[in-house]
C-alpha positions, 0 to 999 in steps of 0.5 A: 567487459561492457562500461555501463552506460550513463543515464540522460538527463530526462532519465537521472530527472526522472529518478530524482522526481520518483525519490522524492516521492517514494520519500513524502510518502513512504512515512503515510503508508508506511513502506520502505526500500525492503519493501519496494524490494519483495514486491519487485523481487528484486534486492534493496539495493537495486531498489536505491540504484532506481531511486539515485539513478544509478540504473534505468527506469523501465515500464514495468519498474515504474508501474511496478513502483507506481503502484505501490507509491500509489500514484501515475507513472506520469507523476515522475515520468512523462516519457514512460508514461507515453509508452506506457500508454502506448501498449494499450492504444496502438490500434492499428498496431499489429503486435501484441503483448502477452503473458500469463496471468498470475492470479495472487493470494486470497483473503477474507473479507472479515466485519471489523468485531471479525477482526478485533477478534483475531488471534484472540483465544475464541474467536466469533468465526471462522474462514469457513463462514467468510462469504467473499474473499478478493486477491491482491499480490502484495507482499504479506508477512503475516495472515491477510484481511480485507476490511470496509472502510465506513463512514468519513474519519478516514476521507480526507479533503486533499494528500491520501484519502481512504473514502467509505465503501474502500476495500483496504487488505492488513497484514497482520506481520508487518510492523506497525510505524508512525504514520502507518494506517493499522486497524486496532481495537480498543480494549473498550471496544468490541470491533476494530477502527482503522486509523492513522498509527501516531507515534510521538515519543513515549506517546502513541496516538489514532488520527484519523485522516479528516482532519476534523477527526479528534486525535486518541490517545493510546496505552496498554488499552489498545493491541495492533492487529495489522497494517494497511498494505493496500485498498481498491474501490469496487463499482459492482 
C-alpha cells in the first residue's frame, strides 16, 4: 500500500488560513461542514481533512470553498490562486480546459409580499405568474426563491454587506441558527423582511447588518420563512 504523501509547509499554511476563515464566517453565513460537504458532494469527514491539513487542497476544491465562504482563493492560498488564474490567462497556450456546462436549478424571484405569504393556506400568487427565474447550483433542502434587496438595512461599512439591488436566494427547508441571515414575517406586517437572526438565550432578535439599524425583539410574533444561502448582483 502506497504511503500517503505528507503536506508541504505551504499546503499546511493554506489549510490553516482556510480553517480560520471558515470559523470566522460560518455563523454569519449560516453554514456547517455538512453544508460544505453537500456542496462538494463529499463526506463531512473529507471536509474536515481539508480544513485540518490532512488532505491537500487543489484548484477545484479551493474554488468551491471560496464560493461557499464568499471569499477569494487568494485569501487562503496564493499559490492555488495563481494556478487558477493561469487556467484562464495563458494566452499563448494551446491547451484549454473544457467541461460540460451543467445548468443549475431555477428559482423564482418574488416580492416581499409574496414571500410573506409563502406556505400560507391561501397564497396571493402562484409560481406560474412569476416572470423572472434565476439559476443556482446551491444545495436546497426545501423550496427556494430569490428576493431583491431594497433599502440600506443590510448594507454594512465593514465585514459582510448585502447592499440594495442584490439578489438573495433563500432555502425554506434549512434550519435557522444564531447568526443566520433570514427572511421572516412579523404578524403586524403584510410583507417579509430580510435580517440577521440573533439568539441570546431564550430571547431572539432580528438585526440589520447596518450597525445603525436597531434590533427588533421577536417571540411568537414572527415566522422564519427561509435562510439565505447565496447572493448575486445583476448589473444589466
